C-alpha positions in Angstrom: 84.2 165.4 157.3 84.3 163.7 154.0 84.7 165.9 150.7 82.4 163.4 149.1 79.3 164.0 151.4 79.8 167.3 152.2 76.9 168.1 149.3 75.0 165.3 150.4 74.7 166.8 153.9 74.3 170.3 152.1 71.3 169.2 150.3 69.9 167.7 153.7 69.8 171.3 155.6 68.1 172.7 152.6 65.4 170.3 152.6 65.0 171.1 156.7 63.2 174.4 155.5 60.5 172.2 153.4 58.6 169.2 154.8 60.7 166.3 153.9 58.3 163.3 152.0 58.9 159.7 152.5 60.5 159.7 149.0 62.5 162.9 149.2 66.0 160.9 149.8 65.9 156.8 148.8 68.4 154.5 150.0 68.2 151.4 147.5 70.6 148.2 148.8 71.6 145.8 146.5 70.7 143.1 149.1 72.2 140.1 148.0 75.4 141.5 147.3 75.7 143.3 150.3 74.9 140.1 151.8 77.1 137.7 150.5 80.1 140.0 150.6 79.3 140.2 154.7 79.2 136.2 154.3 82.6 136.0 152.6 84.4 138.7 155.2 82.6 138.5 158.3 83.4 134.9 160.0 81.8 135.5 163.2 79.6 132.5 165.0 77.5 132.4 168.1 78.2 131.1 171.3 76.7 127.7 169.9 79.3 128.4 167.0 76.3 128.7 164.6 77.8 131.1 161.6 76.1 134.6 161.9 78.4 136.9 159.8 76.2 136.9 156.4 72.9 138.3 159.1 75.2 140.6 161.0 77.5 141.8 158.5 74.3 142.8 156.5 72.3 144.5 159.5 75.8 146.7 160.6 76.3 147.5 156.6 72.7 148.6 156.7 73.2 151.0 159.6 76.3 152.1 158.6 74.9 153.8 155.0 72.2 154.8 156.7 74.1 157.2 159.0 75.7 158.2 155.7 72.9 159.0 153.6 70.2 159.8 156.5 67.2 158.4 154.2 63.7 159.2 154.1 63.0 155.4 153.0 65.1 152.3 152.5 64.4 149.6 150.2 66.3 146.4 150.1 66.0 144.7 146.7 67.1 141.4 146.5 67.6 138.8 143.0 64.2 137.2 142.4 64.1 133.3 142.0 65.4 132.4 138.6 66.5 135.8 138.6 68.9 135.5 135.5 66.3 133.3 133.5 65.2 136.4 131.2 68.8 137.2 130.0 69.6 133.6 129.3 66.9 133.6 126.9 68.5 136.6 125.2 72.0 135.2 125.6 72.4 131.5 127.0 76.0 131.6 128.3 75.1 134.7 130.4 76.5 134.1 134.0 77.1 130.7 132.9 80.6 130.7 134.9 78.5 131.1 138.1 78.1 127.2 138.3 81.8 126.9 139.5 81.4 126.9 143.7 84.0 127.0 146.2 83.6 127.1 149.9 84.4 130.4 151.1 85.8 129.3 154.6 87.0 126.1 155.6 87.0 126.7 159.2 83.3 126.7 159.2 82.4 124.5 156.4 83.5 120.8 155.4 81.3 120.6 152.0 79.9 122.8 149.7 76.4 121.7 150.5 77.1 122.8 154.3 77.9 126.1 153.1 75.0 126.6 150.7 72.6 125.7 153.3 74.3 128.2 155.9 73.4 130.8 153.0 69.9 129.7 153.1 69.6 129.6 156.6 71.0 133.1 157.4 69.5 134.7 154.3 65.5 133.6 155.8 66.8 134.8 159.1 67.5 138.1 158.1 64.2 138.5 156.4 62.7 137.7 159.5 64.9 140.6 161.0 64.2 143.1 157.8 60.1 142.7 158.4 60.7 144.4 161.9 61.7 147.2 160.3 59.8 150.2 158.3 62.0 149.4 155.3 60.6 147.7 152.0 61.6 144.4 150.5 61.1 143.9 147.0 62.2 140.6 145.0 60.5 140.0 141.3 60.6 135.9 140.2 63.3 136.1 136.7 64.3 139.3 137.6 67.9 140.5 138.4 67.8 143.4 141.3 70.2 145.6 139.5 67.5 145.9 136.7 64.4 146.5 139.7 67.0 148.9 140.9 67.4 150.4 137.6 63.5 150.8 137.1 63.2 152.4 140.5 65.5 154.9 139.6 63.4 156.3 136.7 59.8 156.3 138.5 61.4 157.7 142.2 61.2 161.6 142.0 63.3 162.5 145.1 67.4 161.9 145.1 68.4 158.3 145.4 71.5 156.4 146.8 72.2 153.1 145.6 74.2 150.9 147.8 76.4 148.1 146.3 79.9 146.9 144.9 78.8 145.9 141.8 80.2 148.7 139.2 77.2 148.1 136.9 75.2 150.9 138.6 77.8 153.5 137.8 75.8 153.9 134.6 72.7 155.4 136.7 74.9 158.2 138.5 73.0 161.6 137.8 72.3 164.6 139.6 69.8 162.9 141.8 71.5 159.5 141.6 74.7 158.4 143.5 76.0 155.2 144.1 77.9 154.1 147.4 80.3 151.4 147.3 80.7 149.7 150.5 84.0 147.8 149.8 85.9 151.2 148.8 84.0 153.3 150.9 83.4 156.1 148.4 80.1 157.9 147.4 80.3 158.0 143.3 78.8 161.0 141.8 79.5 162.1 138.3 82.7 163.9 139.0 84.1 160.8 140.5 83.0 158.1 138.2 84.3 160.9 135.5 87.6 161.0 137.0 88.5 157.4 138.3 87.1 156.0 135.2 88.0 158.4 132.5 84.4 157.9 131.1 81.1 159.9 132.1 77.8 158.0 133.3 76.4 158.5 130.6 78.2 156.7 128.7 79.4 154.3 131.4 76.8 151.2 129.6 78.4 152.2 126.1 81.8 150.9 127.7 81.1 148.3 128.9 78.8 147.0 126.2 82.1 147.2 124.2 84.5 145.8 126.9 82.0 143.1 128.0 82.0 141.8 131.6 84.1 138.7 132.6 82.2 138.7 136.0 78.8 137.7 134.1 80.6 135.6 130.9 79.7 138.5 128.9 82.3 138.6 125.7 83.8 142.2 125.1 85.8 143.1 121.8 89.1 141.2 121.4 92.1 143.1 121.9 89.9 146.2 123.1 90.8 147.5 126.6 89.8 150.5 128.8 92.8 152.7 128.0 92.6 151.8 123.8 89.0 152.2 124.5 89.4 156.0 125.6 92.1 156.7 123.1 90.0 156.0 120.2 86.9 157.3 121.7 87.7 160.3 123.9 83.9 161.5 123.5 83.0 159.2 126.3 84.7 161.4 128.8 82.2 164.0 127.5 78.4 164.3 129.5 76.7 164.1 125.8 75.8 160.2 125.6 77.8 158.4 122.7 75.4 156.1 120.6 76.8 153.0 119.2 76.4 154.3 115.8 78.8 156.9 116.4 81.1 154.4 117.5 80.5 152.7 114.6 80.9 155.3 112.3 84.3 156.3 113.8 85.6 152.4 113.1 83.8 153.1 109.4 86.1 155.7 108.5 89.1 154.2 110.3 91.8 151.6 109.1 93.0 150.2 112.5 92.7 146.7 113.1 90.5 147.3 116.5 88.2 149.2 114.5 87.4 146.4 112.2 87.3 143.7 115.3 84.5 146.2 117.0 82.8 146.7 113.2 82.7 142.7 113.1 81.9 142.2 116.9 78.5 144.6 116.3 75.9 141.9 116.9 77.4 140.7 120.2 77.5 144.4 121.1 73.7 144.8 120.4 73.1 141.9 122.8 75.4 143.4 125.5 73.2 146.3 125.5 69.9 144.1 126.3 72.0 142.4 129.0 73.6 145.2 130.6 71.1 148.4 130.2 69.6 149.4 133.7 68.2 152.7 133.0 66.0 150.9 130.4 65.8 147.3 131.8 63.5 144.8 130.6 60.8 144.5 133.1 57.3 142.8 132.1 54.4 145.0 133.0 52.9 143.2 135.5 56.3 143.2 137.6 56.6 147.2 136.9 53.3 147.7 138.4 54.2 145.8 141.6 57.1 147.9 141.6 55.1 150.8 141.4 52.9 149.6 144.2 55.5 149.5 146.8 56.6 153.2 146.0 53.0 154.1 146.4 52.7 152.3 149.7 55.9 152.5 152.0 56.4 149.9 154.8 55.7 151.6 158.0 55.8 149.2 160.6 58.3 149.1 163.3 58.3 146.3 165.7 61.6 146.6 167.4 60.2 144.7 170.4 60.3 141.3 167.9 63.5 142.3 166.4 65.1 142.4 170.1 63.6 139.0 170.8 65.1 137.4 167.6 68.3 138.8 168.6 68.3 137.4 171.7 66.8 134.3 170.3 70.0 133.7 167.9 72.5 134.8 170.5 74.0 137.7 168.4 75.7 139.3 171.8 78.0 141.9 170.7 77.4 141.7 166.8 75.5 145.2 167.6 76.6 147.5 169.7 73.2 148.3 172.1 71.0 147.1 169.7 68.0 148.9 171.4 69.7 152.3 170.5 70.9 151.1 167.2 67.5 150.5 166.3 66.0 153.8 167.7 68.7 155.6 166.0 68.5 154.1 162.7 65.1 153.2 162.0 62.8 155.5 164.1 62.8 158.3 161.8 62.2 156.0 158.7 58.3 155.1 160.2 57.5 159.2 160.1 57.4 160.3 156.9 54.5 160.8 154.7 
């Protein structure tokens, strides 16, 4: 057994001494991230040559992480309609680079429109499958999935595992929160984040604020890279949270060119915090109440027969080995916790 999971399973043994509750061990899945990763990598088609890779890849990834985490509850969070809207009010160039599109697989699609239609069709169908399972589905208009998950970690009392390949979630890692990377097959705890990135999770956000994020079109300090950052601010490796004010004070006392660059970039760094902070996400009150209601009222219905009917109708074949057993082994227990 991998050492990364030993502590997880040890805690499960301890929990057997007590009655497990629905929120004792919560798995939260960054669902669009998971789907798009599957869509890009898995090029399966059914016998009618209809692409099904995003659909089947998502289901198998979900099953795989359930095997690892053994959750008492699964919450699937999707980006809401117009999810970047609120952040573009703060910074209009946010994710502006996402408008550049390309076809993922020329073997299946002859145009971007055809591929986009397949993405939509598979996502819509995926939701039909998921509604057959005792899992919660969350999507808030104008709010990104990572902000919803960030808020969830602040209101759920039990242990939490987040599944995503997005490194932004590493700022949430704590004694009660771990992040599972499906691409690396790694479960990130505080020690793993520190050893891989040289930064404690409590300071991961500050690192991102300074370095920016090219994937989201968020600029960082020019001339500043991860190695220079850690050399100039070694306190980022400590568990004590370092503030932007402390960083700026170091720069005021210093005389290096990079210090001046950071000071001159102060306004953008503060904007970056508003865009990147998952510990204190900007969730409107009415949306926060919707999220709280989901926590209070878990979805318990388990319609395995309807799932199998959809599976047969879509001719998914051997995409999942013995789907009836797969359903029982992965989801039956989720409907039992109170």
